[in-house]
C-alpha positions as CSV (number, residue, x, y, z in Angstrom):
1,X,0.0,0.0,0.0
2,X,1.2,3.5,-0.9
3,X,2.1,5.7,2.2
4,X,-0.3,8.3,1.1
5,X,-3.0,5.7,1.0
6,X,-2.2,4.6,4.6
7,X,-2.5,8.2,5.7
8,X,-6.0,8.4,3.8
9,X,-7.2,5.1,5.3
10,X,-6.3,6.3,8.8
11,X,-8.1,9.7,8.3
12,X,-5.5,12.3,7.9
13,X,-7.3,13.8,5.0
14,X,-7.9,13.4,1.4
15,X,-5.4,11.7,-0.6
16,X,-4.1,15.0,-2.1
17,X,-3.8,16.4,1.6
18,X,-1.9,13.2,2.6
19,X,0.5,13.3,-0.3
20,X,1.2,16.9,0.5
21,X,1.9,16.1,4.0
22,X,4.4,13.6,2.9
23,X,6.1,15.8,0.3
24,X,6.4,18.6,2.9
25,X,8.5,16.3,5.1
26,X,5.6,16.3,7.9
27,X,5.7,12.4,7.9
28,X,8.1,10.3,9.8
29,X,8.0,6.5,9.4
30,X,9.1,4.1,12.1
31,X,11.6,1.4,10.5
32,X,11.4,-2.2,11.4
33,X,14.7,-2.0,13.1
34,X,15.6,1.6,13.3
35,X,15.6,3.3,16.7
36,X,14.2,6.7,15.5
37,X,11.7,7.4,12.9
38,X,12.8,8.6,9.6
39,X,11.4,11.5,7.5
40,X,9.7,10.2,4.2
41,X,9.0,12.6,1.3
42,X,7.7,10.1,-1.2
43,X,4.2,9.8,-1.1
44,X,3.9,6.7,-3.4
45,X,6.1,4.7,-1.3
46,X,5.0,1.2,-0.7
47,X,4.8,-0.1,2.8
48,X,3.2,-2.8,4.7
49,X,0.5,-1.3,6.7
50,X,0.1,-3.9,9.4
51,X,2.2,-3.1,12.4
52,X,3.2,0.2,10.7
53,X,3.9,3.1,13.2
54,X,4.4,6.7,11.8
55,X,4.2,10.2,12.8
56,X,2.2,13.0,11.2
57,X,3.1,16.6,12.3
58,X,4.4,15.1,15.5
59,X,1.5,12.9,16.1
60,X,2.3,9.3,16.8
61,X,0.1,6.8,15.1
62,X,-0.2,3.1,14.6
63,X,-2.1,1.5,11.5
64,X,-5.3,-0.1,12.3
65,X,-7.4,-1.4,9.5
66,X,-10.5,-1.1,11.6
67,X,-10.6,1.4,14.7
68,X,-11.8,0.0,18.2
69,X,-11.6,2.5,20.7
70,X,-12.5,2.7,24.5
71,X,-13.3,6.1,25.9
72,X,-13.9,7.0,29.5
73,X,-16.9,9.3,29.2
74,X,-17.2,12.2,31.4
75,X,-20.2,13.6,32.7
76,X,-21.6,16.7,30.9
77,X,-21.0,15.3,27.4
78,X,-23.5,14.2,24.6
79,X,-23.1,10.9,22.6
80,X,-24.0,12.8,19.3
81,X,-22.1,14.4,16.4
82,X,-24.6,17.4,16.6
83,X,-25.1,17.9,20.3
84,X,-28.0,20.0,21.6
85,X,-26.7,21.3,24.9
86,X,-23.4,19.7,26.1
87,X,-20.1,19.2,24.3
88,X,-19.8,16.1,22.1
89,X,-17.7,13.1,23.2
90,X,-16.2,13.1,19.6
91,X,-14.5,16.4,20.5
92,X,-12.4,14.2,22.9
93,X,-11.0,12.1,20.2
94,X,-8.3,13.1,17.6
95,X,-9.1,14.5,14.3
96,X,-8.0,11.3,12.3
97,X,-10.5,9.1,14.2
98,X,-13.4,11.5,13.5
99,X,-12.2,11.7,9.7
100,X,-11.6,8.0,8.9
101,X,-12.9,7.3,5.4
102,X,-16.3,5.2,5.7
103,X,-18.6,3.7,3.1
104,X,-21.4,5.1,5.1
105,X,-22.7,8.6,4.9
106,X,-21.0,9.4,8.3
107,X,-17.1,9.3,8.3
108,X,-15.3,8.5,11.5
109,X,-15.8,6.1,14.5
110,X,-19.3,5.9,15.8
111,X,-20.4,5.2,19.3
112,X,-21.5,1.9,20.2
113,X,-24.7,2.8,21.7
114,X,-25.3,6.0,24.0
115,X,-24.8,7.1,27.6
116,X,-26.8,10.0,29.0
117,X,-25.1,13.4,29.3
118,X,-24.7,12.6,33.0
119,X,-23.7,9.0,32.8
120,X,-20.1,8.3,33.0
121,X,-17.9,5.3,32.1
122,X,-17.2,2.9,29.4
123,X,-17.9,4.0,26.0
124,X,-16.9,2.0,22.8
125,X,-16.4,3.5,19.2
126,X,-15.5,1.8,16.0
127,X,-15.8,2.3,12.4
128,X,-16.6,-1.5,12.1
129,X,-20.3,-1.9,11.4
130,X,-20.5,-5.7,12.3
131,X,-18.6,-5.0,15.6
132,X,-21.2,-2.0,16.3
133,X,-24.0,-4.5,15.8
134,X,-22.5,-7.3,17.8
135,X,-22.1,-5.2,20.9
136,X,-25.3,-3.2,20.5
137,X,-27.9,-6.0,19.5
138,X,-30.1,-6.9,22.4
139,X,-30.1,-10.4,20.8
140,X,-26.4,-10.9,21.5
141,X,-27.0,-10.3,25.3
142,X,-23.6,-8.7,25.9
143,X,-23.5,-7.7,29.6
144,X,-23.0,-4.2,30.7
145,X,-22.2,-3.5,34.3
146,X,-23.4,-0.1,36.0
147,X,-22.6,1.3,39.4
148,X,-25.9,2.9,40.5
149,X,-26.1,5.4,43.2
150,X,-29.8,5.8,44.3
151,X,-31.5,8.5,46.3
152,X,-33.5,6.4,48.8
153,X,-32.4,3.3,50.9
154,X,-32.7,0.2,49.0
155,X,-34.8,-2.7,50.2
156,X,-35.0,-6.4,49.4
157,X,-38.4,-6.0,47.6
158,X,-36.9,-3.4,45.2
159,X,-33.8,-5.5,44.4
160,X,-36.2,-8.6,43.9
161,X,-38.3,-6.6,41.7
162,X,-35.5,-5.6,39.5
163,X,-34.2,-9.1,39.3
164,X,-37.8,-10.4,38.5
165,X,-38.4,-7.6,35.8
166,X,-40.2,-4.5,35.9
167,X,-42.7,-2.9,33.3
168,X,-41.4,0.1,31.8
169,X,-44.9,1.6,31.1
170,X,-43.7,5.0,30.1
171,X,-43.3,3.6,26.5
172,X,-46.2,3.7,23.9
173,X,-45.8,0.0,24.0
174,X,-45.0,-1.1,27.7
175,X,-42.0,-3.6,27.9
176,X,-40.6,-5.6,30.6
177,X,-37.0,-5.2,31.6
178,X,-34.9,-7.2,34.3
179,X,-31.5,-6.9,35.5
180,X,-29.4,-10.1,34.9
181,X,-27.5,-9.9,38.1
182,X,-27.4,-7.3,41.2
183,X,-24.5,-7.3,43.6
184,X,-23.1,-5.1,46.3
185,X,-26.7,-3.8,46.9
186,X,-25.9,-1.6,50.0
187,X,-28.7,0.4,51.7
188,X,-26.3,2.2,53.8
189,X,-24.3,3.5,50.9
190,X,-27.2,3.9,48.6
191,X,-25.4,1.9,45.9
192,X,-25.8,-1.2,43.8
193,X,-24.1,-2.9,40.9
194,X,-26.5,-3.9,38.2
195,X,-25.8,-5.9,35.1
196,X,-28.0,-5.7,32.0
197,X,-28.0,-7.6,28.8
198,X,-30.0,-5.5,26.7
199,X,-30.3,-1.8,26.3
200,X,-33.4,0.6,26.1
201,X,-33.6,4.3,26.4
202,X,-32.5,5.5,30.0
203,X,-33.2,1.9,30.9
204,X,-31.3,1.8,34.3
205,X,-33.1,5.0,35.4
206,X,-36.5,3.8,34.2
207,X,-36.1,0.4,36.0
208,X,-35.0,2.2,39.3
209,X,-37.9,4.6,39.0
210,X,-40.4,1.7,38.6
211,X,-39.5,0.2,41.9
212,X,-40.1,3.6,43.5
213,X,-36.5,4.9,43.9
214,X,-34.3,7.3,41.8
215,X,-30.9,7.4,40.1
216,X,-28.8,10.1,41.5
217,X,-25.4,8.9,39.6
218,X,-24.8,6.3,36.9
219,X,-21.5,4.9,35.9
220,X,-20.8,2.1,33.5
221,X,-18.0,0.2,34.7
222,X,-17.7,-3.0,32.7
223,X,-18.7,-4.5,29.2
224,X,-18.3,-8.3,28.8
225,X,-15.5,-9.5,31.0
226,X,-13.6,-6.2,30.2
227,X,-13.7,-3.5,33.1
228,X,-12.8,0.2,32.7
229,X,-9.2,0.5,33.3
230,X,-8.2,2.5,36.5
231,X,-5.4,4.1,34.5
232,X,-7.9,5.7,32.0
233,X,-9.1,9.2,33.3
234,X,-12.3,10.8,32.3
235,X,-12.0,12.3,28.9
236,X,-9.3,9.7,28.0
237,X,-9.2,7.2,25.2
238,X,-7.3,4.1,24.2
239,X,-7.0,1.5,21.3
240,X,-8.5,-1.9,22.1
241,X,-6.3,-4.8,21.2
242,X,-7.4,-8.4,20.3
243,X,-7.4,-9.5,24.0
244,X,-9.4,-6.6,24.8
245,X,-12.0,-7.4,21.9
246,X,-12.1,-10.9,23.1
247,X,-12.9,-10.0,26.6
248,X,-15.8,-7.6,25.3
249,X,-17.8,-10.5,23.7
250,X,-16.8,-13.2,26.3
251,X,-19.6,-14.5,28.3
252,X,-19.7,-12.9,31.8
């Protein structure tokens, strides 16, 4: 693959823009055995993309045919390309991830499902349509774990109702939703850890409201068997490696 095509595939601009970046000496390529990256000015240079690392205007980058990203979503952000009130989570990502060419009408990585503006925690993004479907489809039953802070002291009746299933009757067609698991239900701390294997609009908040309580804070801490890394601060993101992807789809 030509070097200009590698940059284009990663979202660094049109092919003409990518060729210009290379010809202006703004791209450095990491050699297989070299200790320092080398400036390359030949935009048509043939390179092996797999495992390729390079720098564009000082930005260190690694080639990925498909992008799989984990973002620690902070509060006060919207999972929308066109936010209405709060800043978009996409502004937290570097421009190449937002500009990666895509066959669909929308370019760049897309959020796998959404978290409310006041909800924090694990958010996946990708430009792989099959992966997005696999992770978001309710038929796939991918477990997602939420740390829930509630307003009133929990009781056994509420926990039992959440596990048995509650009717979300604020839908045009009322549906029943149940937690797959609840642990660490602490009445004194007003906290519970709740696992869902399906996703509906405001589901955790609506389920808790259906048993006569209210969510005060909500944080997604785990998807599949992969937990949000302690080293990833709110607003930070990281690439997902093959082992991470396996953990996401593995049964909990």
